[in-house]
N, CA, C, O and the ligand as a Tripos MOL2 file, in Angstrom:
@<TRIPOS>MOLECULE
protein
  317   315    80     0     0
PROTEIN
NO_CHARGES

@<TRIPOS>ATOM
      1 N         128.7650   50.1070  140.7620 N.3       1 MET1
      2 CA        127.8860   51.0670  140.2400 C.3       1 MET1
      3 C         126.5070   50.9710  140.5500 C.2       1 MET1
      4 O         125.9100   49.8950  140.5630 O.2       1 MET1
      5 N         125.9390   52.1580  140.8220 N.am      2 TYR2
      6 CA        124.5560   52.0720  141.3500 C.3       2 TYR2
      7 C         123.5000   51.9150  140.1560 C.2       2 TYR2
      8 O         123.6720   52.4480  139.0600 O.2       2 TYR2
      9 N         122.4760   51.1900  140.4580 N.am      3 THR3
     10 CA        121.3600   51.0110  139.3140 C.3       3 THR3
     11 C         120.5960   52.2290  139.4670 C.2       3 THR3
     12 O         120.7970   52.9960  140.4080 O.2       3 THR3
     13 N         119.6050   52.4600  138.4480 N.am      4 CYS4
     14 CA        118.8060   53.5030  138.3860 C.3       4 CYS4
     15 C         117.8290   53.6480  139.5530 C.2       4 CYS4
     16 O         117.5720   54.7200  140.1020 O.2       4 CYS4
     17 N         117.2990   52.4290  139.8830 N.am      5 LYS5
     18 CA        116.4370   52.3010  141.1180 C.3       5 LYS5
     19 C         117.1870   52.7830  142.3760 C.2       5 LYS5
     20 O         116.6300   53.5730  143.1380 O.2       5 LYS5
     21 N         118.3610   52.3580  142.6030 N.am      6 ASP6
     22 CA        119.2450   52.8860  143.7020 C.3       6 ASP6
     23 C         119.2880   54.3750  143.5920 C.2       6 ASP6
     24 O         118.9970   55.1200  144.5270 O.2       6 ASP6
     25 N         119.6670   54.7760  142.3990 N.am      7 SER7
     26 CA        120.0070   56.2730  142.3670 C.3       7 SER7
     27 C         118.7090   57.0920  142.5030 C.2       7 SER7
     28 O         118.8160   58.2140  142.9990 O.2       7 SER7
     29 N         117.5310   56.6690  142.1300 N.am      8 ILE8
     30 CA        116.2740   57.5070  142.3780 C.3       8 ILE8
     31 C         116.0420   57.4810  143.9010 C.2       8 ILE8
     32 O         115.6300   58.4800  144.4920 O.2       8 ILE8
     33 N         116.3040   56.3600  144.5030 N.am      9 ASN9
     34 CA        116.1240   56.5340  146.0560 C.3       9 ASN9
     35 C         117.2080   57.5320  146.6170 C.2       9 ASN9
     36 O         116.9080   58.3330  147.5030 O.2       9 ASN9
     37 N         118.5270   57.4630  146.0590 N.am     10 LEU10
     38 CA        119.3290   58.4530  146.6100 C.3      10 LEU10
     39 C         119.0340   59.7580  146.1650 C.2      10 LEU10
     40 O         119.4540   60.7140  146.8190 O.2      10 LEU10
     41 N         118.3530   59.9320  145.1180 N.am     11 LEU11
     42 CA        118.0350   61.3060  144.5390 C.3      11 LEU11
     43 C         116.9780   61.9430  145.4680 C.2      11 LEU11
     44 O         117.0180   63.1480  145.7190 O.2      11 LEU11
     45 N         116.1310   61.2090  145.9250 N.am     12 LEU12
     46 CA        115.1080   61.5370  146.9080 C.3      12 LEU12
     47 C         115.6310   61.9690  148.2180 C.2      12 LEU12
     48 O         115.1810   62.9660  148.7830 O.2      12 LEU12
     49 N         116.5760   61.2360  148.7130 N.am     13 ASP13
     50 CA        117.2770   61.5440  149.9310 C.3      13 ASP13
     51 C         118.2350   62.7920  149.7410 C.2      13 ASP13
     52 O         118.3740   63.6720  150.5900 O.2      13 ASP13
     53 N         118.8830   62.7510  148.5040 N.am     14 PHE14
     54 CA        119.6880   64.0500  148.1610 C.3      14 PHE14
     55 C         118.9580   65.2920  148.2110 C.2      14 PHE14
     56 O         119.4630   66.2730  148.7590 O.2      14 PHE14
     57 N         117.6750   65.3390  147.6230 N.am     15 LEU15
     58 CA        116.8960   66.4440  147.5420 C.3      15 LEU15
     59 C         116.3440   66.8340  148.8520 C.2      15 LEU15
     60 O         116.0240   68.0110  149.0150 O.2      15 LEU15
     61 N         116.1920   65.9600  149.8250 N.am     16 ASP16
     62 CA        115.8500   66.3430  151.0960 C.3      16 ASP16
     63 C         117.0790   66.6540  152.0300 C.2      16 ASP16
     64 O         116.9650   66.8710  153.2360 O.2      16 ASP16
     65 N         118.2100   66.6500  151.3690 N.am     17 GLY17
     66 CA        119.4390   66.9800  152.1760 C.3      17 GLY17
     67 C         119.7770   65.9300  153.2390 C.2      17 GLY17
     68 O         120.3480   66.2410  154.2840 O.2      17 GLY17
     69 N         119.3950   64.6390  152.9330 N.am     18 GLU18
     70 CA        119.6770   63.6370  153.9370 C.3      18 GLU18
     71 C         120.7500   62.6070  153.4080 C.2      18 GLU18
     72 O         120.9560   61.5170  153.9430 O.2      18 GLU18
     73 N         121.4050   63.0810  152.2970 N.am     19 LEU19
     74 CA        122.3520   62.1130  151.8360 C.3      19 LEU19
     75 C         123.8230   62.3050  152.2800 C.2      19 LEU19
     76 O         124.3580   63.4130  152.3010 O.2      19 LEU19
     77 N         124.4570   61.1310  152.6410 N.am     20 THR20
     78 CA        125.8300   61.3070  153.0460 C.3      20 THR20
     79 C         126.7310   61.7020  151.9530 C.2      20 THR20
     80 O         126.3770   61.4660  150.7970 O.2      20 THR20
     81 N         127.9470   62.3240  152.2080 N.am     21 PRO21
     82 CA        128.8630   62.7330  151.1000 C.3      21 PRO21
     83 C         129.2090   61.3650  150.3510 C.2      21 PRO21
     84 O         129.4070   61.4340  149.1380 O.2      21 PRO21
     85 N         129.2770   60.3780  150.8610 N.am     22 GLU22
     86 CA        129.7310   59.1760  150.0850 C.3      22 GLU22
     87 C         128.7320   58.8580  149.0430 C.2      22 GLU22
     88 O         129.0260   58.6440  147.8670 O.2      22 GLU22
     89 N         127.4790   58.8370  149.5570 N.am     23 ASP23
     90 CA        126.3720   58.4710  148.6780 C.3      23 ASP23
     91 C         126.1030   59.5090  147.6090 C.2      23 ASP23
     92 O         125.6460   59.1920  146.5110 O.2      23 ASP23
     93 N         126.3920   60.7480  147.9450 N.am     24 THR24
     94 CA        126.3510   61.8800  146.9340 C.3      24 THR24
     95 C         127.2800   61.7070  146.0210 C.2      24 THR24
     96 O         127.0350   62.1730  144.9080 O.2      24 THR24
     97 N         128.5150   61.0390  146.2250 N.am     25 GLN25
     98 CA        129.5240   60.8420  145.1820 C.3      25 GLN25
     99 C         129.0900   59.7870  144.2770 C.2      25 GLN25
    100 O         129.2340   59.9170  143.0620 O.2      25 GLN25
    101 N         128.5330   58.6850  144.8300 N.am     26 HIS26
    102 CA        128.0360   57.4980  144.0860 C.3      26 HIS26
    103 C         126.9310   57.9880  143.1090 C.2      26 HIS26
    104 O         126.8660   57.5760  141.9510 O.2      26 HIS26
    105 N         126.0820   58.8750  143.6300 N.am     27 LEU27
    106 CA        125.0020   59.4720  142.7780 C.3      27 LEU27
    107 C         125.4410   60.3870  141.6520 C.2      27 LEU27
    108 O         124.8780   60.3780  140.5570 O.2      27 LEU27
    109 N         126.4000   61.1300  141.9290 N.am     28 ARG28
    110 CA        127.1170   61.9670  140.8090 C.3      28 ARG28
    111 C         127.5670   61.1370  139.8350 C.2      28 ARG28
    112 O         127.3520   61.3750  138.6470 O.2      28 ARG28
    113 N         128.2830   60.0070  140.2840 N.am     29 GLU29
    114 CA        128.8650   59.2210  139.2510 C.3      29 GLU29
    115 C         127.8660   58.4670  138.3410 C.2      29 GLU29
    116 O         128.0680   58.2660  137.1430 O.2      29 GLU29
    117 N         126.8420   58.0960  138.9790 N.am     30 HIS30
    118 CA        125.7020   57.4860  138.1970 C.3      30 HIS30
    119 C         124.9950   58.4560  137.1980 C.2      30 HIS30
    120 O         124.6120   58.0270  136.1100 O.2      30 HIS30
    121 N         124.8240   59.7290  137.5520 N.am     31 LEU31
    122 CA        124.1990   60.7080  136.7920 C.3      31 LEU31
    123 C         125.0340   61.1670  135.6150 C.2      31 LEU31
    124 O         124.5330   61.6270  134.5890 O.2      31 LEU31
    125 N         126.3250   61.0180  135.8150 N.am     32 GLN32
    126 CA        127.2650   61.3480  134.5180 C.3      32 GLN32
    127 C         126.9760   60.4570  133.3980 C.2      32 GLN32
    128 O         127.1730   60.8350  132.2440 O.2      32 GLN32
    129 N         126.4890   59.2200  133.6850 N.am     33 GLY33
    130 CA        126.3150   58.2460  132.5220 C.3      33 GLY33
    131 C         124.9350   57.9360  132.3320 C.2      33 GLY33
    132 O         124.6870   57.0350  131.5290 O.2      33 GLY33
    133 N         123.9390   58.5330  132.9410 N.am     34 CYS34
    134 CA        122.5160   58.0500  132.8910 C.3      34 CYS34
    135 C         121.6260   59.2050  132.7260 C.2      34 CYS34
    136 O         121.3380   59.9270  133.6810 O.2      34 CYS34
    137 N         121.0940   59.4380  131.2930 N.am     35 SER35
    138 CA        120.2650   60.5910  131.0810 C.3      35 SER35
    139 C         118.7700   60.4700  131.6080 C.2      35 SER35
    140 O         118.1150   61.4830  131.8550 O.2      35 SER35
    141 N         118.2890   59.2650  131.7620 N.am     36 PRO36
    142 CA        116.9410   59.1060  132.4010 C.3      36 PRO36
    143 C         116.8720   59.6560  133.8320 C.2      36 PRO36
    144 O         115.8950   60.2500  134.2890 O.2      36 PRO36
    145 N         117.9720   59.4050  134.4690 N.am     37 CYS37
    146 CA        117.9770   59.7930  135.9240 C.3      37 CYS37
    147 C         118.2710   61.4080  136.0130 C.2      37 CYS37
    148 O         117.8340   62.0770  136.9490 O.2      37 CYS37
    149 N         118.9630   61.9020  135.0730 N.am     38 VAL38
    150 CA        119.0850   63.3770  134.9050 C.3      38 VAL38
    151 C         117.8720   64.0710  134.4820 C.2      38 VAL38
    152 O         117.6480   65.2230  134.8560 O.2      38 VAL38
    153 N         117.0610   63.4090  133.7030 N.am     39 ASP39
    154 CA        115.7670   63.9280  133.3640 C.3      39 ASP39
    155 C         114.7230   63.8750  134.4790 C.2      39 ASP39
    156 O         113.8650   64.7480  134.6100 O.2      39 ASP39
    157 N         114.8330   62.8520  135.2430 N.am     40 PHE40
    158 CA        114.0640   62.7400  136.4970 C.3      40 PHE40
    159 C         114.3230   63.8170  137.4750 C.2      40 PHE40
    160 O         113.4090   64.4470  138.0080 O.2      40 PHE40
    161 N         115.7100   64.0440  137.7290 N.am     41 LEU41
    162 CA        116.0170   65.0280  138.6500 C.3      41 LEU41
    163 C         115.5320   66.4490  138.2350 C.2      41 LEU41
    164 O         115.1060   67.2280  139.0870 O.2      41 LEU41
    165 N         115.6040   66.7830  136.8920 N.am     42 ARG42
    166 CA        115.2470   67.9730  136.2210 C.3      42 ARG42
    167 C         113.7640   68.1990  136.4930 C.2      42 ARG42
    168 O         113.3380   69.2910  136.8680 O.2      42 ARG42
    169 N         112.9320   67.0500  136.2760 N.am     43 THR43
    170 CA        111.5160   67.1810  136.4450 C.3      43 THR43
    171 C         111.1550   67.3940  137.8960 C.2      43 THR43
    172 O         110.3100   68.2100  138.2670 O.2      43 THR43
    173 N         111.8140   66.6480  138.6470 N.am     44 TYR44
    174 CA        111.5850   66.6950  140.1600 C.3      44 TYR44
    175 C         111.8500   68.2140  140.7310 C.2      44 TYR44
    176 O         111.0670   68.7880  141.4880 O.2      44 TYR44
    177 N         112.9270   68.7000  140.3040 N.am     45 ARG45
    178 CA        113.3020   70.0810  140.6990 C.3      45 ARG45
    179 C         112.4100   71.1510  140.1640 C.2      45 ARG45
    180 O         112.3060   72.2450  140.7180 O.2      45 ARG45
    181 N         111.7550   70.8120  139.0550 N.am     46 ALA46
    182 CA        110.7850   71.7840  138.4130 C.3      46 ALA46
    183 C         109.5480   71.7670  139.1020 C.2      46 ALA46
    184 O         108.7610   72.6590  138.7840 O.2      46 ALA46
    185 N         109.1740   70.9200  140.0160 N.am     47 THR47
    186 CA        107.9570   70.8950  140.5920 C.3      47 THR47
    187 C         108.1550   71.4390  142.0130 C.2      47 THR47
    188 O         108.7870   70.8300  142.8760 O.2      47 THR47
    189 N         107.5230   72.7220  142.2030 N.am     48 PRO48
    190 CA        107.7580   73.2590  143.5360 C.3      48 PRO48
    191 C         107.1030   72.5430  144.6580 C.2      48 PRO48
    192 O         105.9800   72.0530  144.5450 O.2      48 PRO48
    193 N         107.7920   72.4870  145.7080 N.am     49 GLY49
    194 CA        107.2360   71.8950  146.9770 C.3      49 GLY49
    195 C         107.1030   70.2880  146.9550 C.2      49 GLY49
    196 O         106.4390   69.6050  147.7350 O.2      49 GLY49
    197 N         107.8020   69.8990  145.9960 N.am     50 LEU50
    198 CA        107.7730   68.3720  145.8630 C.3      50 LEU50
    199 C         109.0160   67.9040  146.5730 C.2      50 LEU50
    200 O         110.1430   68.1330  146.1340 O.2      50 LEU50
    201 N         108.7770   67.2450  147.6780 N.am     51 CYS51
    202 CA        109.9260   66.4350  148.3550 C.3      51 CYS51
    203 C         109.4400   65.1570  148.7310 C.2      51 CYS51
    204 O         108.2600   64.8630  148.5400 O.2      51 CYS51
    205 N         110.2900   64.3330  149.2750 N.am     52 LYS52
    206 CA        109.9140   62.9340  149.6520 C.3      52 LYS52
    207 C         109.0110   62.9790  150.7620 C.2      52 LYS52
    208 O         108.1630   62.0880  150.8100 O.2      52 LYS52
    209 N         109.0320   63.8710  151.6900 N.am     53 LYS53
    210 CA        108.1220   63.9310  152.7270 C.3      53 LYS53
    211 C         106.7670   64.3360  152.3620 C.2      53 LYS53
    212 O         105.7680   63.8290  152.8720 O.2      53 LYS53
    213 N         106.7380   65.3020  151.4280 N.am     54 ALA54
    214 CA        105.3400   65.7170  150.7470 C.3      54 ALA54
    215 C         104.8040   64.5140  149.9840 C.2      54 ALA54
    216 O         103.5930   64.2980  149.9530 O.2      54 ALA54
    217 N         105.6670   63.7420  149.3790 N.am     55 LEU55
    218 CA        105.0740   62.6050  148.5170 C.3      55 LEU55
    219 C         104.5120   61.5600  149.5450 C.2      55 LEU55
    220 O         103.4600   60.9590  149.3240 O.2      55 LEU55
    221 N         105.2240   61.3800  150.6220 N.am     56 ALA56
    222 CA        104.9000   60.3910  151.6170 C.3      56 ALA56
    223 C         103.4870   60.8090  152.2030 C.2      56 ALA56
    224 O         102.5370   60.0300  152.2820 O.2      56 ALA56
    225 N         103.4650   62.1570  152.6090 N.am     57 GLN57
    226 CA        102.2040   62.5230  153.2940 C.3      57 GLN57
    227 C         100.9910   62.7570  152.1570 C.2      57 GLN57
    228 O          99.8360   62.4730  152.4740 O.2      57 GLN57
    229 N         101.2590   63.2240  150.9770 N.am     58 LYS58
    230 CA        100.2150   63.5970  150.1660 C.3      58 LYS58
    231 C          99.8270   62.5590  149.0470 C.2      58 LYS58
    232 O          98.6760   62.5140  148.6150 O.2      58 LYS58
    233 N         100.8390   61.7160  148.5840 N.am     59 MET59
    234 CA        100.6450   60.9000  147.4840 C.3      59 MET59
    235 C          99.9930   59.6670  147.9700 C.2      59 MET59
    236 O         100.5390   58.9660  148.8220 O.2      59 MET59
    237 N          98.7660   59.3610  147.4220 N.am     60 PRO60
    238 CA         98.0510   57.9860  147.7240 C.3      60 PRO60
    239 C          98.9210   56.9060  147.2570 C.2      60 PRO60
    240 O          99.7580   57.0960  146.3750 O.2      60 PRO60
    241 N          98.7260   55.6930  147.8730 N.am     61 GLN61
    242 CA         99.5910   54.6060  147.4870 C.3      61 GLN61
    243 C          99.4920   54.2250  146.0280 C.2      61 GLN61
    244 O         100.4820   53.7990  145.4330 O.2      61 GLN61
    245 N          98.3580   54.3650  145.4590 N.am     62 GLU62
    246 CA         98.1590   54.1570  144.0040 C.3      62 GLU62
    247 C          99.0290   54.8630  143.1850 C.2      62 GLU62
    248 O          99.7250   54.3070  142.3360 O.2      62 GLU62
    249 N          99.0280   56.2430  143.4270 N.am     63 MET63
    250 CA         99.8410   57.2230  142.6680 C.3      63 MET63
    251 C         101.3260   56.8740  142.9390 C.2      63 MET63
    252 O         102.0950   56.8100  141.9800 O.2      63 MET63
    253 N         101.6770   56.6920  143.9420 N.am     64 SER64
    254 CA        103.0260   56.1640  144.2750 C.3      64 SER64
    255 C         103.4670   55.0720  143.5050 C.2      64 SER64
    256 O         104.5550   55.0790  142.9290 O.2      64 SER64
    257 N         102.6570   54.1150  143.4680 N.am     65 THR65
    258 CA        102.9020   52.8670  142.5670 C.3      65 THR65
    259 C         102.9910   53.1670  141.1100 C.2      65 THR65
    260 O         103.8160   52.6070  140.3870 O.2      65 THR65
    261 N         102.0700   54.1240  140.6490 N.am     66 LYS66
    262 CA        102.0830   54.5890  139.3440 C.3      66 LYS66
    263 C         103.3360   55.3210  139.0910 C.2      66 LYS66
    264 O         103.9690   55.0540  138.0700 O.2      66 LYS66
    265 N         103.7370   56.1670  139.8680 N.am     67 LEU67
    266 CA        104.9290   56.9640  139.6090 C.3      67 LEU67
    267 C         106.3300   55.9470  139.3790 C.2      67 LEU67
    268 O         107.1730   56.1120  138.4970 O.2      67 LEU67
    269 N         106.3260   54.9330  140.3560 N.am     68 THR68
    270 CA        107.3690   54.0760  140.3300 C.3      68 THR68
    271 C         107.4120   53.2620  139.0550 C.2      68 THR68
    272 O         108.4570   53.0830  138.4280 O.2      68 THR68
    273 N         106.1590   52.7440  138.6740 N.am     69 GLU69
    274 CA        106.0340   52.1160  137.3380 C.3      69 GLU69
    275 C         106.4670   53.0520  136.0980 C.2      69 GLU69
    276 O         107.1750   52.6160  135.1910 O.2      69 GLU69
    277 N         106.0000   54.3280  136.1340 N.am     70 PHE70
    278 CA        106.3840   55.2780  135.1480 C.3      70 PHE70
    279 C         108.0240   55.4260  135.0180 C.2      70 PHE70
    280 O         108.6410   55.3500  133.9550 O.2      70 PHE70
    281 N         108.5230   55.6220  136.1480 N.am     71 LEU71
    282 CA        110.0540   55.6850  136.1470 C.3      71 LEU71
    283 C         110.7370   54.5210  135.7020 C.2      71 LEU71
    284 O         111.7910   54.6030  135.0710 O.2      71 LEU71
    285 N         110.1460   53.3380  136.0220 N.am     72 ARG72
    286 CA        110.7410   52.0760  135.7330 C.3      72 ARG72
    287 C         110.6360   51.8950  134.1360 C.2      72 ARG72
    288 O         111.5760   51.4380  133.4850 O.2      72 ARG72
    289 N         109.5510   52.2480  133.6220 N.am     73 SER73
    290 CA        109.3370   52.0490  132.1130 C.3      73 SER73
    291 C         110.1850   53.1540  131.3140 C.2      73 SER73
    292 O         110.6700   52.9410  130.2030 O.2      73 SER73
    293 N         110.2890   54.2180  131.9360 N.am     74 LYS74
    294 CA        111.1420   55.2700  131.3660 C.3      74 LYS74
    295 C         112.6190   54.8570  131.1920 C.2      74 LYS74
    296 O         113.2730   54.9570  130.1530 O.2      74 LYS74
    297 N         113.0210   54.3950  132.3360 N.am     75 ILE75
    298 CA        114.4250   53.9080  132.4620 C.3      75 ILE75
    299 C         114.5820   52.7510  131.3900 C.2      75 ILE75
    300 O         115.5450   52.7540  130.6230 O.2      75 ILE75
    301 N         113.7140   51.8650  131.3590 N.am     76 LYS76
    302 CA        113.7900   50.7200  130.5720 C.3      76 LYS76
    303 C         113.7820   51.0570  129.0710 C.2      76 LYS76
    304 O         114.5160   50.4410  128.2990 O.2      76 LYS76
    305 N         112.9750   52.0080  128.6650 N.am     77 SER77
    306 CA        112.7940   52.3930  127.3290 C.3      77 SER77
    307 C         114.0340   53.0800  126.8370 C.2      77 SER77
    308 O         114.4020   52.9880  125.6660 O.2      77 SER77
    309 N         114.7090   53.8100  127.8030 N.am     78 ALA78
    310 CA        115.9560   54.6130  127.3300 C.3      78 ALA78
    311 C         117.1490   53.7360  127.3640 C.2      78 ALA78
    312 O         118.1910   54.2080  126.9080 O.2      78 ALA78
    313 N         117.1540   52.5220  127.8410 N.am     79 SER79
    314 CA        118.3790   51.6370  127.8640 C.3      79 SER79
    315 C         118.5560   50.8560  126.5570 C.2      79 SER79
    316 O         119.5100   50.0900  126.4210 O.2      79 SER79
    317 ZN        120.0320   55.9950  136.1110 Zn       80 ZN80
@<TRIPOS>BOND
     1     1     2 1
     2     2     3 1
     3     3     4 2
     4     3     5 am
     5     5     6 1
     6     6     7 1
     7     7     8 2
     8     7     9 am
     9     9    10 1
    10    10    11 1
    11    11    12 2
    12    11    13 am
    13    13    14 1
    14    14    15 1
    15    15    16 2
    16    15    17 am
    17    17    18 1
    18    18    19 1
    19    19    20 2
    20    19    21 am
    21    21    22 1
    22    22    23 1
    23    23    24 2
    24    23    25 am
    25    25    26 1
    26    26    27 1
    27    27    28 2
    28    27    29 am
    29    29    30 1
    30    30    31 1
    31    31    32 2
    32    31    33 am
    33    33    34 1
    34    34    35 1
    35    35    36 2
    36    35    37 am
    37    37    38 1
    38    38    39 1
    39    39    40 2
    40    39    41 am
    41    41    42 1
    42    42    43 1
    43    43    44 2
    44    43    45 am
    45    45    46 1
    46    46    47 1
    47    47    48 2
    48    47    49 am
    49    49    50 1
    50    50    51 1
    51    51    52 2
    52    51    53 am
    53    53    54 1
    54    54    55 1
    55    55    56 2
    56    55    57 am
    57    57    58 1
    58    58    59 1
    59    59    60 2
    60    59    61 am
    61    61    62 1
    62    62    63 1
    63    63    64 2
    64    63    65 am
    65    65    66 1
    66    66    67 1
    67    67    68 2
    68    67    69 am
    69    69    70 1
    70    70    71 1
    71    71    72 2
    72    71    73 am
    73    73    74 1
    74    74    75 1
    75    75    76 2
    76    75    77 am
    77    77    78 1
    78    78    79 1
    79    79    80 2
    80    79    81 am
    81    81    82 1
    82    82    83 1
    83    83    84 2
    84    83    85 am
    85    85    86 1
    86    86    87 1
    87    87    88 2
    88    87    89 am
    89    89    90 1
    90    90    91 1
    91    91    92 2
    92    91    93 am
    93    93    94 1
    94    94    95 1
    95    95    96 2
    96    95    97 am
    97    97    98 1
    98    98    99 1
    99    99   100 2
   100    99   101 am
   101   101   102 1
   102   102   103 1
   103   103   104 2
   104   103   105 am
   105   105   106 1
   106   106   107 1
   107   107   108 2
   108   107   109 am
   109   109   110 1
   110   110   111 1
   111   111   112 2
   112   111   113 am
   113   113   114 1
   114   114   115 1
   115   115   116 2
   116   115   117 am
   117   117   118 1
   118   118   119 1
   119   119   120 2
   120   119   121 am
   121   121   122 1
   122   122   123 1
   123   123   124 2
   124   123   125 am
   125   125   126 1
   126   126   127 1
   127   127   128 2
   128   127   129 am
   129   129   130 1
   130   130   131 1
   131   131   132 2
   132   131   133 am
   133   133   134 1
   134   134   135 1
   135   135   136 2
   136   135   137 am
   137   137   138 1
   138   138   139 1
   139   139   140 2
   140   139   141 am
   141   141   142 1
   142   142   143 1
   143   143   144 2
   144   143   145 am
   145   145   146 1
   146   146   147 1
   147   147   148 2
   148   147   149 am
   149   149   150 1
   150   150   151 1
   151   151   152 2
   152   151   153 am
   153   153   154 1
   154   154   155 1
   155   155   156 2
   156   155   157 am
   157   157   158 1
   158   158   159 1
   159   159   160 2
   160   159   161 am
   161   161   162 1
   162   162   163 1
   163   163   164 2
   164   163   165 am
   165   165   166 1
   166   166   167 1
   167   167   168 2
   168   167   169 am
   169   169   170 1
   170   170   171 1
   171   171   172 2
   172   171   173 am
   173   173   174 1
   174   174   175 1
   175   175   176 2
   176   175   177 am
   177   177   178 1
   178   178   179 1
   179   179   180 2
   180   179   181 am
   181   181   182 1
   182   182   183 1
   183   183   184 2
   184   183   185 am
   185   185   186 1
   186   186   187 1
   187   187   188 2
   188   187   189 am
   189   189   190 1
   190   190   191 1
   191   191   192 2
   192   191   193 am
   193   193   194 1
   194   194   195 1
   195   195   196 2
   196   195   197 am
   197   197   198 1
   198   198   199 1
   199   199   200 2
   200   199   201 am
   201   201   202 1
   202   202   203 1
   203   203   204 2
   204   203   205 am
   205   205   206 1
   206   206   207 1
   207   207   208 2
   208   207   209 am
   209   209   210 1
   210   210   211 1
   211   211   212 2
   212   211   213 am
   213   213   214 1
   214   214   215 1
   215   215   216 2
   216   215   217 am
   217   217   218 1
   218   218   219 1
   219   219   220 2
   220   219   221 am
   221   221   222 1
   222   222   223 1
   223   223   224 2
   224   223   225 am
   225   225   226 1
   226   226   227 1
   227   227   228 2
   228   227   229 am
   229   229   230 1
   230   230   231 1
   231   231   232 2
   232   231   233 am
   233   233   234 1
   234   234   235 1
   235   235   236 2
   236   235   237 am
   237   237   238 1
   238   238   239 1
   239   239   240 2
   240   239   241 am
   241   241   242 1
   242   242   243 1
   243   243   244 2
   244   243   245 am
   245   245   246 1
   246   246   247 1
   247   247   248 2
   248   247   249 am
   249   249   250 1
   250   250   251 1
   251   251   252 2
   252   251   253 am
   253   253   254 1
   254   254   255 1
   255   255   256 2
   256   255   257 am
   257   257   258 1
   258   258   259 1
   259   259   260 2
   260   259   261 am
   261   261   262 1
   262   262   263 1
   263   263   264 2
   264   263   265 am
   265   265   266 1
   266   266   267 1
   267   267   268 2
   268   267   269 am
   269   269   270 1
   270   270   271 1
   271   271   272 2
   272   271   273 am
   273   273   274 1
   274   274   275 1
   275   275   276 2
   276   275   277 am
   277   277   278 1
   278   278   279 1
   279   279   280 2
   280   279   281 am
   281   281   282 1
   282   282   283 1
   283   283   284 2
   284   283   285 am
   285   285   286 1
   286   286   287 1
   287   287   288 2
   288   287   289 am
   289   289   290 1
   290   290   291 1
   291   291   292 2
   292   291   293 am
   293   293   294 1
   294   294   295 1
   295   295   296 2
   296   295   297 am
   297   297   298 1
   298   298   299 1
   299   299   300 2
   300   299   301 am
   301   301   302 1
   302   302   303 1
   303   303   304 2
   304   303   305 am
   305   305   306 1
   306   306   307 1
   307   307   308 2
   308   307   309 am
   309   309   310 1
   310   310   311 1
   311   311   312 2
   312   311   313 am
   313   313   314 1
   314   314   315 1
   315   315   316 2
@<TRIPOS>SUBSTRUCTURE
     1 MET1         2 RESIDUE 1 A MET
     2 TYR2         6 RESIDUE 1 A TYR
     3 THR3        10 RESIDUE 1 A THR
     4 CYS4        14 RESIDUE 1 A CYS
     5 LYS5        18 RESIDUE 1 A LYS
     6 ASP6        22 RESIDUE 1 A ASP
     7 SER7        26 RESIDUE 1 A SER
     8 ILE8        30 RESIDUE 1 A ILE
     9 ASN9        34 RESIDUE 1 A ASN
    10 LEU10       38 RESIDUE 1 A LEU
    11 LEU11       42 RESIDUE 1 A LEU
    12 LEU12       46 RESIDUE 1 A LEU
    13 ASP13       50 RESIDUE 1 A ASP
    14 PHE14       54 RESIDUE 1 A PHE
    15 LEU15       58 RESIDUE 1 A LEU
    16 ASP16       62 RESIDUE 1 A ASP
    17 GLY17       66 RESIDUE 1 A GLY
    18 GLU18       70 RESIDUE 1 A GLU
    19 LEU19       74 RESIDUE 1 A LEU
    20 THR20       78 RESIDUE 1 A THR
    21 PRO21       82 RESIDUE 1 A PRO
    22 GLU22       86 RESIDUE 1 A GLU
    23 ASP23       90 RESIDUE 1 A ASP
    24 THR24       94 RESIDUE 1 A THR
    25 GLN25       98 RESIDUE 1 A GLN
    26 HIS26      102 RESIDUE 1 A HIS
    27 LEU27      106 RESIDUE 1 A LEU
    28 ARG28      110 RESIDUE 1 A ARG
    29 GLU29      114 RESIDUE 1 A GLU
    30 HIS30      118 RESIDUE 1 A HIS
    31 LEU31      122 RESIDUE 1 A LEU
    32 GLN32      126 RESIDUE 1 A GLN
    33 GLY33      130 RESIDUE 1 A GLY
    34 CYS34      134 RESIDUE 1 A CYS
    35 SER35      138 RESIDUE 1 A SER
    36 PRO36      142 RESIDUE 1 A PRO
    37 CYS37      146 RESIDUE 1 A CYS
    38 VAL38      150 RESIDUE 1 A VAL
    39 ASP39      154 RESIDUE 1 A ASP
    40 PHE40      158 RESIDUE 1 A PHE
    41 LEU41      162 RESIDUE 1 A LEU
    42 ARG42      166 RESIDUE 1 A ARG
    43 THR43      170 RESIDUE 1 A THR
    44 TYR44      174 RESIDUE 1 A TYR
    45 ARG45      178 RESIDUE 1 A ARG
    46 ALA46      182 RESIDUE 1 A ALA
    47 THR47      186 RESIDUE 1 A THR
    48 PRO48      190 RESIDUE 1 A PRO
    49 GLY49      194 RESIDUE 1 A GLY
    50 LEU50      198 RESIDUE 1 A LEU
    51 CYS51      202 RESIDUE 1 A CYS
    52 LYS52      206 RESIDUE 1 A LYS
    53 LYS53      210 RESIDUE 1 A LYS
    54 ALA54      214 RESIDUE 1 A ALA
    55 LEU55      218 RESIDUE 1 A LEU
    56 ALA56      222 RESIDUE 1 A ALA
    57 GLN57      226 RESIDUE 1 A GLN
    58 LYS58      230 RESIDUE 1 A LYS
    59 MET59      234 RESIDUE 1 A MET
    60 PRO60      238 RESIDUE 1 A PRO
    61 GLN61      242 RESIDUE 1 A GLN
    62 GLU62      246 RESIDUE 1 A GLU
    63 MET63      250 RESIDUE 1 A MET
    64 SER64      254 RESIDUE 1 A SER
    65 THR65      258 RESIDUE 1 A THR
    66 LYS66      262 RESIDUE 1 A LYS
    67 LEU67      266 RESIDUE 1 A LEU
    68 THR68      270 RESIDUE 1 A THR
    69 GLU69      274 RESIDUE 1 A GLU
    70 PHE70      278 RESIDUE 1 A PHE
    71 LEU71      282 RESIDUE 1 A LEU
    72 ARG72      286 RESIDUE 1 A ARG
    73 SER73      290 RESIDUE 1 A SER
    74 LYS74      294 RESIDUE 1 A LYS
    75 ILE75      298 RESIDUE 1 A ILE
    76 LYS76      302 RESIDUE 1 A LYS
    77 SER77      306 RESIDUE 1 A SER
    78 ALA78      310 RESIDUE 1 A ALA
    79 SER79      314 RESIDUE 1 A SER
    80 ZN80       317 GROUP 0 **** ****
């Protein structure tokens, strides 16, 4: 079973169309039992133009760290 951290990494690849069919299957299995990750996916998809490459180019390191912390706390509080 994939952890939420693994799944978020997979999600970012998935949304970029870079995920293998095998990993897509693992991700789907995780999402079936994990509402925080489903919420993250919904928020992510609702933000136009947001993708991993855009994040890498535009997001300052500090913001990237804050986003990771936010997701981590969200996952933690939901469990
Ligand atoms: Zn999860």
